[in-house]
N, C-alpha and C positions, 0 to 999 in steps of 0.2 A: 546658438549664440549665448554668451553669458547674460544673466539678468542685468538690467540697468542698476547702477549703484544707488544705495539708499543711505540717507544721513545716519540712521541707526540700524545697523545690520540686524540686530536681534529683534527689532520691532518691525522690520520690513514685512508688510502684509503678504507679499508673494512668497517670501521664505516661510513665514508662519503657516500659510495655507498648504504649501508643499509638505511641510513636516506633519501637519495634521492629517493629510491624506494617507501618508504612510503609517501614522500612529493609529488610524482607524482600524488597520488590519493587523496590528501588532499587540501582543499581550505581555504584561510583565513576566520576565523569566524566559520568554520564548527564545532568546538568543544567548542563554547561559552557556551553551556549548561553544559558541564563538568566543565568549569572554574567557572561558577556561583555556581555549587554544591560544588566545592572545597572551595570557599569563604564562603559559608554558613556553611559547616562542621567545618571550623576552626574559623569562626567569623572574618575573615580578610576582609578589604575593597577592596582588589584587588587580582586578580589571573591571571595566564598566562599559556597557553599550547603552547609549541614551539618545533619545530624540528631544530636540529643544524647540518648543513652541513659544508660548509666553511663560512657560515653566520648563524645568528639566524633568523628563519622564524616563526612568530607567526601564529598559526592556531586556536586559541581560547583564549578569554580574558574576563575579567570582571573588571570594575572599573579603567581601565588604559586609559590614553589619546590616542586619535586617532593617534597622531604623533608617539607614541611608537609601536602601533600594526598594523599600516596600511602598513608597508613595511618591507623589510629585514634590519637587524641590524648587525653591525660589532660585532665580538666576543670579541674584546678588550673592557673591561669595563662591560661585561655582567655577572651577577651572575649566569644565567642559564648555561653559558659556563663553569663556575667553577663547577657546579653540574655535568655536562657531563664529565668533565675532571677527577673529583674525583670518579665518578661512585657510590656514596653512598648518602644517605639522608643528606642534609645540613640544619641544624636548627640553626639559628643565632638570638639571642635576640637583639643585637645592632651591625650593620654592622661595624661601625667605631672602635669597640672594639674587633673585630674578625679578626685574622690574615689571614683568607681565603678571606675575602671581604674588609678589611680595605683599601687596596690600590686602590680599584675601584673608579673612579671619582664620581659616585653617592653616595658612602659612605662618601667620603671626603667632598662633599658639603652639606651633610645631606638629600639628596633626598631619599636615601636608608637607612632604619633603621632596622626594623625586617624583616627577610626573612626565608622562609621554602621551600626548593626545593627537589623534588623527581626525580631521574633519570628514564627515560623511556627506558626500555631495550627490544630490539628486540629478536626474538627467536634465532638469530645467536649469541647472547651474547653481541652484541655491544650496547652501550648506544647511542640512536639516538636523544634524546631530554630531556625535563624536564617539570614537572608540578610544578608550584611554586605559593605561596601566599605571599603577601607583607602587611606591616603595617607601617604607618608613625611615629609610636611611639614605644618605647622599649617594647618588648613582650617576655615573656618566654613561649615557645611552650610546651604544655603538651604532655605526652606520647600518650594519646588518639588521640590528633590532628595529631601527627606524624603518628600513625598507620592508621588513617582514610585516610589521604592523600596518604599513601603508597598503600592502597587498591584501592583507586580511580585511582592512576597511572596505576595499572594493567588494569583497565577498559579502560583507554585512549589508551593503547597499543593494547588491544583487538579490539577497534573500528577502529584504524588505520589499523590493519591487516585485519579486515573485509572489509574495503573499498578497500584494495589492492586485496583481494580475489574476491570481487564483480566485480572489473574491469577486473580481469582475466577471470571470467565467461562471462562477456559481450563480451570480445575479442574472447572467444571460440565460443559464439553464432554467432558473426560476421563472424568468419572463417567458421562456418558451413554454413551460408547463402551463402558465397562466394563459398564454395565447391559445394553446391547444384546448384548454378548458373553456375559455371564453368563446372560441370559434366552434365548439362542439366537434372537435376533430378526434375521432376514435382511432385506436391503433389495434392491429391484429397481427397474428403470426401463424403461418402454415407450416406444419411438420410434414415434409414430403415423404418421409419414411413411414409414418403412421397414418398419413392421409387424413389429418385432423387440422382444425383451425381453432385458435384461441382468440377471443375478443376481450378487450378491456371494457370497463363499465360504460364509457362513452360510446364505444362501438356497439356494445350490446343494446344500449338504449335506442340507437337508431333502428334496430330490428325489433324493438318492443319488449326487450327483456330488462329485468330490474338489476341484474348483477352480471359479473363476468360469465362467459359461456365457452365451453369446449364442445365441438361437434365434429362429425365426419364430413369430409368434403362432398360426398354424395348427398347427404342430407342438406348441406348448404345450398347446392345448386337445385335440388329437387323442390325444397320447401321455401327457399328465401330469395331466389332469383326469378324475375319475371320470365315467363316462357318465351317471350319474343326476344329477350336479351341473353338467354341461357347459353345457346350454342356459341355466340360471339364471345361471351365472357370466358367460357372454357377454352376456346381456341386461343384467345389472347394470353391467358395464363400459361397454357401449354407451350406456346411459342417462346414466351419469356423464359420458361424453365429450360427449354432445349438450348437457348442462346445464353443462359446465365445473365440475363439482362433485366433492365427495369421496364415497367410497363404501367400504363394508366388506362382505366376503363370507366366510362360513364354508363350507368345502367339503372334500371328500376329494381328495387328490392321489395320483397313481400314481408311485411311485419308479422309478428306472432298474432296480432289482433286482426289481421286481414288487410290492413292498410297498405298503400303503395307509396313508396318514397323514391325520389331520384337521388342517387349518390354518385360520388366520384371516388374511386379507389386507386391508390398508387402503391405499387409493390416493387420490391427489389429482391431478386433471387440470389441467395448466398450459397456458396459451395462448401462442402465438408473437407476434411483433411485429404480425402482421396480425389478431390477435384470435381466430384459429382454433385449435382444439385441436392441440397439438404433441407433448406427451409426458405420461406419467403416472409419478409417483414414489410409492413405497409401501413398506410393510413386510409381512413375512410371519412368522407365528409357528406353530411346530408345537405343536398343543394336543392331540395324541393321548392322552397320559397323563391329562390333565385331563378330556378328553371321556369316556374310558373309566371312570375311577375315580369322578369326582364332578363335578356341575355347579359346586360351590363352587370346586374347583381351576381349572376352566376359566375361571370368572369372574375369578379372581385374575390369571391370565395376560393375559386380555383387558384388565384394568385396567392392568397393567404396560406393555403395548404402547401403550395410549392415552397414558399418562403420559410414556413415552419420546418419543412423537411430539410431544407438546405441549412437552416440554423442549427439543427441537430447534428448534421454532418460537420459543419464548421466547428462545433464544440469539440468534436473528436479528432480534428485535423492535427497532424504532428509535424507537417512541413509546409512552408510557404508555397512550394511548388504544387501542392494539392488544391490550393484555394481557387485558382482560375476555373478548373473543371467543375468544382463544386458549385461555384457561383453561376456558371453557365446554365445549370439546371433550373435556377430561379429566373434568370434573365430570359431563358428560352420561352417563358410564358408570354413575354412581350414580342416574341418572334426573333429575338437576337440569335445570331449564329456563332459569334466568337467573342472571347473575352481576353483582355490584356490586364495584367496586374503588375504595377510597378511599385516596389517597396524598397525603402532605404535599409541597407544592411547595417546593423549596429556595429559590426566589426570594423568596417572601413568607411561608413557613412556614404557609400556609393549607391546609386540607384540601379536596381536590377529589375528587368522586365520579364515577367513570366506569362506565357501564352498558352491558350488552349490548343489541343491537338490539331484542329483544323488549320489554324494559322501556321503551326510548325510544319505540317505536311505540305501546305500550299507553298511556303517559302522554299522548302527543300526541293519541291518539284519544279518551281519556276526559276529558281536561281542556283540550284544544285549546291545549297548551303545547309550544313547541319548545325542547328542552333544548340548551344550548350545546355545541358540538363539543369544546371543550377541557375539559369536565368541569363538574360543578355544584359551586360553592363551598358548603361545608357548615359550619354553625356548630359550634363545639367545645363541645357540651353533652352531657348524658347521656340525652337524650330518645329516641334511637333506637339500635339495636344498632351501626350503622355507626360513629357517633361514640364510643360507650361503649368499644368494643373498641380503637379507634384511640388513645383517651386512656389507658385502663387496662392494655391489653396482655393481657387475659385472654380465652380463647375462650368462645363461647356456642353451645350446641346446643339447638334447640327442635324437638320432634317434631311439634307441631301448632300451629295458629293461636292457640288459646286460651292456650297456655303463653306464647307470645311477647307476646300482648296484655296478659296479666296483669303481665308484667315491664315492658313498654313500651307504655302505653295508646295512644300516638299511632300505633302500628302498625296499629290497627284500621282507620283510613281507608285506609292503604296496602295492607293485605291485601285490602280490598274491591275496590280497583282492579286489583291484580296477581293476585288469586286465590291468594295465598301460603297454604300450609298447613304447611310445615316450613322451617326456616331454620338455617343454620350461619354463624357469624361468627368469623373467626380473625384474630389479629394478624399483620401483616407485620413481621418483625423480622430484622435482620442485625447480628450482633456486639453484641447487647444494645440496639441502637437501634430504636425504634419508627418505622416508615415509614408506617403506615396500617393498613387493615383489608381483609379479603377476605370478601365476603358471597356465599353460595350459597343459591339459592331453589328450593323444590319446590312444585308446585301440588297435590301429594298428600301425605298424612301419611307421614313417613319415620322409621323407627327406625334410629338410628345404631349400626352394629356396630363392633367394634374395627377391622375391616378398612376400613370406611368412613372412620373417623377417621384411620387411617394414611395412606390415599390423600389425604385432604384436607390433612393436615399436610405430606405430601411435595409436593403441588401448591403449597401456600402458601409453602413454603421456596423452590421454584423461582421463583415470582412475586416473592418478596421480593428474591432475588438479582438478578433482571432489573430490578426497579424501582430497586434501589440503583445498578446500573450506569447506567441511564438518567438518574437524578438526578445522578450524577457527571459524565456527559456534558454535562448542562445547565449545571452549575456551571462546568465547564471552558470551555464555549462563551461564557458570560457573562464569564468572566475574560479570555479572549482578546479579546473585543470591547472590554472596558474598557481593556486594555493597548494595543490598536490606537488607540483614541480618545486615550489619554494620549500615545502616541507622536506622533500628528498634532498635538496641541497643542504639544508640545515642539518639533516641527519648525517650526511657525509662529513660535514665539518665537525660535528660532534664526535663521530667515530675516529676521525683523524686526530682530534685533540686528545682523546682518550689514549690513543696509541703513543703519541709524543710525550704525554705526561706519565706513562706507565713505566716501561723499562728504559734504563739508561744505556743498555748495550745496543750499539748502533746496528749490528747485523740483525739482531732480533727485531728492532724497530722497523728496519727496511722490509723484512719479511712480512711483518704485520701490516705495514702500509700497503704492500702489494696486495694482500688479501682484502684490504678496504676498497681499493680502487678497481679491483677486478671482481665481479663483472659490472660494478656500478658505472664506471667511466669507460671501460674498454674490455676487449675479449682476452687480452694478455698483456703483460709488461715485462721488460728486461732492464735491469739496472747494472751499469758498468761504471766504475770509478777509476781514477788515476792515482798512483802513489806518488811519492816525492820525486821519483825518477821519471815520471810521466808514463809509466807502464799501466796498461789496462788490466783491471781485475773485475771479474764477474761476481756480483753479489747475489 
């Protein structure tokens, strides 16, 4: 929905805050490329990309003096501020003759003549800046030039959003590293070809070493795994290697100083180009204190390690369809068996539900229905928890099937198919924007403790950040595709104009035009004309 009107658009706190969020990730000159493209598309000698907070901040320019684009500018006298205030394209042939710009000092002294400005509108609906081109002589802007600049403005907004999303991803990775360090989570990697293992410093410290370590697997098991746990650890690792699977093992390790520590190691077997097992990457956590003091503390660390692992995988996700399976590996710590992830698609604003493999297979078996790989389009009503949470943004926790069916009667038939007994539904939200909902399913009754809710909320926040990043990537890809298509159309028009303005000999012109449209528009063409007697002649 568009933001509520404000008496002074330029001073609107919501608008200023939205512009500052994008400005925090933009540096002066970062969008010079787009400014040059704007100038080239319109044939203008100068162009400017700026964000408007309580001042005008250039972030990209072409053909303008350094004194104009090297610092922040007051809004008084700025034609870009006029564009932001009006919130619509501003096309002016001669500034001194246009009531919107005539009073500006630059228009009065003749420095500003022709101006074409496009508002840059954030997803919140606020206009946060402008993309503008300038000419020092009177100029009537064509409809094609206005349309091209408007399409390019969408690309500018997409790049600004992408920069903000990339910054959020970097911050998420930094938080992950801090979490690993704070939780003393070590990382290791096994080379299955060389039969060696590498420890990072945190992992090595657990085993009593001061720095990173590389050693043979035989030495690892003989010298650093407790004799009572050695056979089990080797068998579990070998089973995972043969199945190219993940595994987790709790065991006692022997430190270099002779001490014994309880650890949990999680590993993932990765295949090489030939499909054969090549290496194992994993994490290790020292859980001695938790193991000795209480099962509750042990469980908390195990959850933290699982969440950290999932956060790392989410940071590398490239498709929304991957998120449900990744999230299940963290929710599985709570005993959950299935995940549903409903996300609004920025292309059509429809809600699409993505499910883990267990649900997909169960539905296919029970109803003989094959669900679409790109997600199930879901109606925006209040009949199921998925849509209700995505619409209203409030979390729902149901400890048993009767409770959820009392609130949502349609869940009865779904529960019968999936065997659902407990359910949690949480909103996916980033910076106040609802992106969808996150559904976790148990096949046994489940009482939600405060620590359960904390883990679910942390996992939901990670998923929301990743979903937001992927949505921004999709928007940018669409914008780039649209810009490429528009550039191709402009090039065709330019080539056609060059032909028509070149030779005056009609037969030659027709032949050249045929070369322009083939293969750009079609595979072949055939031109036939009639003479004064109506007879056909092939040209």
